[in-house]
C-alpha positions as CSV (number, residue, x, y, z in Angstrom):
1,M,13.2,-37.3,49.8
2,R,12.0,-35.3,47.0
3,A,9.7,-38.1,45.8
4,A,8.1,-38.4,49.1
5,A,7.4,-34.6,49.5
6,L,5.9,-34.5,45.9
7,L,3.3,-37.5,46.5
8,P,0.5,-35.6,48.5
9,A,0.3,-33.2,45.5
10,L,0.3,-35.9,43.1
11,L,-2.4,-37.6,44.9
12,A,-4.3,-34.5,44.8
13,L,-4.8,-34.2,41.1
14,P,-7.7,-35.5,39.6
15,A,-7.3,-38.7,37.4
16,L,-7.5,-38.4,33.7
17,G,-9.6,-40.5,31.8
18,A,-13.3,-39.5,32.6
19,P,-15.6,-36.6,32.7
20,E,-15.7,-35.1,36.4
21,E,-18.5,-32.9,37.3
22,F,-17.9,-30.1,39.8
23,V,-20.4,-28.2,42.0
24,V,-19.6,-24.6,42.4
25,E,-18.7,-23.7,46.0
26,P,-20.6,-20.6,47.0
27,A,-18.5,-19.9,50.3
28,H,-15.5,-19.8,48.0
29,T,-17.0,-18.1,44.9
30,F,-17.2,-14.5,44.4
31,P,-17.4,-12.7,40.7
32,A,-16.3,-9.4,40.8
33,F,-16.0,-6.3,38.5
34,A,-13.8,-3.2,38.1
35,V,-14.9,-0.2,36.0
36,S,-13.4,3.3,35.7
37,H,-15.3,5.9,37.8
38,L,-14.8,9.6,36.6
39,G,-11.7,8.7,34.8
40,I,-9.7,9.2,38.1
41,S,-10.4,5.9,40.1
42,T,-11.5,2.3,39.8
43,Q,-14.9,1.4,41.3
44,R,-15.1,-2.4,42.2
45,G,-18.0,-4.6,43.4
46,R,-18.7,-8.2,43.7
47,F,-21.9,-10.6,43.9
48,E,-22.4,-12.6,46.9
49,R,-24.2,-15.3,45.6
50,T,-23.4,-17.9,42.9
51,D,-24.1,-21.5,42.0
52,G,-23.5,-23.9,39.1
53,R,-22.1,-26.8,37.8
54,I,-18.6,-27.4,35.7
55,V,-17.7,-30.9,33.7
56,L,-14.1,-31.3,32.8
57,D,-12.6,-34.3,30.6
58,R,-9.1,-33.4,30.9
59,E,-7.8,-36.2,28.7
60,A,-10.2,-35.5,26.1
61,G,-9.6,-31.7,26.5
62,T,-13.4,-31.1,26.7
63,G,-15.9,-29.6,29.5
64,S,-18.7,-27.4,30.1
65,V,-19.6,-24.5,32.3
66,D,-23.2,-23.2,33.7
67,V,-23.0,-20.8,36.1
68,S,-25.7,-18.6,37.8
69,I,-25.0,-15.5,39.8
70,D,-27.9,-13.5,41.7
71,A,-28.0,-10.2,40.4
72,A,-29.7,-8.6,43.6
73,S,-26.8,-9.9,45.5
74,V,-24.2,-7.2,44.0
75,S,-22.2,-5.3,46.8
76,T,-20.1,-2.4,46.3
77,G,-19.5,-1.5,50.1
78,N,-22.1,1.5,49.6
79,A,-25.9,0.8,50.1
80,S,-27.0,3.7,48.0
81,L,-24.8,2.5,44.9
82,D,-26.0,-1.1,45.4
83,A,-29.6,0.1,44.9
84,V,-28.8,1.9,41.6
85,L,-26.8,-1.1,40.3
86,R,-29.9,-3.2,41.2
87,G,-32.2,-1.0,39.3
88,E,-33.4,-0.7,35.7
89,E,-30.4,1.4,34.5
90,F,-28.0,-1.3,35.1
91,F,-28.7,-5.1,36.2
92,N,-32.3,-4.7,36.4
93,A,-32.7,-7.4,39.0
94,A,-36.3,-7.4,39.9
95,R,-36.9,-8.1,36.0
96,F,-33.8,-10.3,35.4
97,P,-32.7,-12.0,38.7
98,A,-29.9,-14.2,37.2
99,V,-26.8,-13.4,35.5
100,S,-25.6,-16.4,33.8
101,F,-22.6,-17.9,31.9
102,R,-22.5,-20.8,29.9
103,A,-19.6,-22.5,28.0
104,R,-19.6,-25.5,26.0
105,L,-16.0,-24.8,24.4
106,L,-13.0,-25.0,26.7
107,R,-9.4,-25.0,25.4
108,F,-7.0,-27.1,27.5
109,Q,-3.1,-27.2,27.7
110,D,-1.5,-30.2,28.8
111,G,-4.7,-31.4,30.6
112,V,-5.4,-27.9,32.2
113,P,-8.2,-25.5,31.3
114,K,-6.8,-22.2,29.9
115,R,-9.7,-20.7,28.0
116,A,-13.6,-21.2,28.1
117,S,-15.9,-19.7,25.3
118,G,-19.4,-19.2,25.9
119,E,-22.4,-16.9,26.4
120,L,-22.9,-14.3,29.1
121,T,-26.4,-13.2,29.8
122,L,-26.5,-10.0,31.7
123,A,-29.7,-7.9,32.3
124,G,-31.6,-10.1,29.5
125,V,-28.9,-9.7,26.9
126,T,-26.5,-12.4,25.6
127,R,-23.2,-11.8,24.1
128,A,-20.4,-14.2,23.3
129,V,-17.7,-13.9,25.9
130,E,-14.4,-15.7,26.1
131,V,-12.7,-16.1,29.8
132,G,-9.3,-16.7,30.7
133,V,-8.5,-19.2,33.2
134,E,-5.5,-19.0,35.4
135,R,-4.1,-20.8,38.7
136,F,-5.9,-23.9,37.9
137,G,-5.3,-26.4,40.8
138,C,-7.1,-29.3,42.7
139,T,-6.4,-30.5,46.3
140,R,-7.7,-32.5,49.0
141,L,-5.5,-31.0,51.5
142,P,-5.8,-30.4,54.4
143,F,-8.7,-31.9,55.6
144,L,-11.4,-32.1,52.5
145,V,-13.0,-35.1,52.0
146,R,-13.9,-34.4,48.3
147,L,-11.4,-33.1,45.5
148,T,-11.8,-29.6,45.5
149,C,-10.5,-27.6,42.5
150,G,-10.2,-23.5,41.9
151,A,-9.0,-21.2,39.6
152,D,-8.9,-17.4,38.6
153,L,-11.1,-16.5,35.7
154,S,-10.8,-13.2,34.0
155,A,-12.7,-11.3,31.1
156,I,-13.3,-7.9,29.9
157,I,-16.6,-6.7,28.6
158,R,-18.4,-3.4,27.5
159,R,-21.5,-2.7,29.5
160,S,-23.3,-0.9,26.7
161,D,-23.2,-4.4,24.8
162,F,-25.6,-5.3,27.4
163,G,-27.7,-2.2,27.4
164,M,-26.2,-0.4,30.1
165,K,-25.4,3.0,28.8
166,A,-26.6,5.2,32.0
167,Y,-23.9,7.7,33.4
168,A,-21.6,7.2,30.4
169,G,-19.7,10.3,31.0
170,L,-19.3,9.2,34.5
171,V,-18.6,5.5,34.4
172,G,-16.7,3.8,32.0
173,D,-17.9,1.6,29.4
174,E,-14.8,-1.1,29.6
175,V,-15.7,-3.5,32.7
176,R,-13.0,-6.1,34.0
177,L,-14.5,-9.3,35.4
178,E,-12.4,-11.2,38.2
179,I,-13.9,-14.4,39.3
180,Q,-12.1,-16.4,42.0
181,V,-14.0,-19.8,42.0
182,E,-13.8,-23.1,43.7
183,A,-15.8,-26.4,42.8
184,V,-16.2,-29.6,44.7
185,R,-16.2,-32.8,42.7
186,T,-19.5,-34.6,42.9
187,E,-18.7,-38.4,44.0
188,P,-20.8,-41.4,42.4
189,A,-23.4,-42.9,44.4
190,P,-22.3,-46.0,45.9
191,V,-23.4,-49.4,44.3
192,P,-25.6,-51.4,46.5
193,A,-24.3,-54.6,47.7
194,T,-25.9,-57.7,45.9
195,E,-26.9,-60.6,48.0
196,G,-25.7,-64.0,46.9
């Protein structure tokens, strides 16, 4: 009985042995941030538009991440604050429309990605950033045609490292990034049938 119950979960896992490419699913991927405000509360926000590709080779323990975030899609629930964040003192979205993260070094544990070391480019400044990976999992359930994988990612950066020093007495320097991501595996093109 237990073996029968485990079968659907086992079938949902990607097979080991070859690199798999995934396309980020924007409807379920929202990079978010949290920063201290006035030293008494936490200001939160997120970005509404993200795309990218992820490659995983779970057997070899290698992979890559290429993600692009629309800087102008920042949303805090406060239109006036959003306008300030899009401006020159923060994301400068008119001049630097994309926030990007590229990683070529992924660390795995028992075939599961645990950390990604790469470069974050924000407001035209690039810095090395290490991202933690939690709750990685894959499924085809309940009705998905293609394999979908997801995870929760996290990192801590200092906004001053990216030239964002405005309102230093009011807004904290340390920023916590929390990213919920889902990505869909690309399927190989069908091999055309040969006549003969």
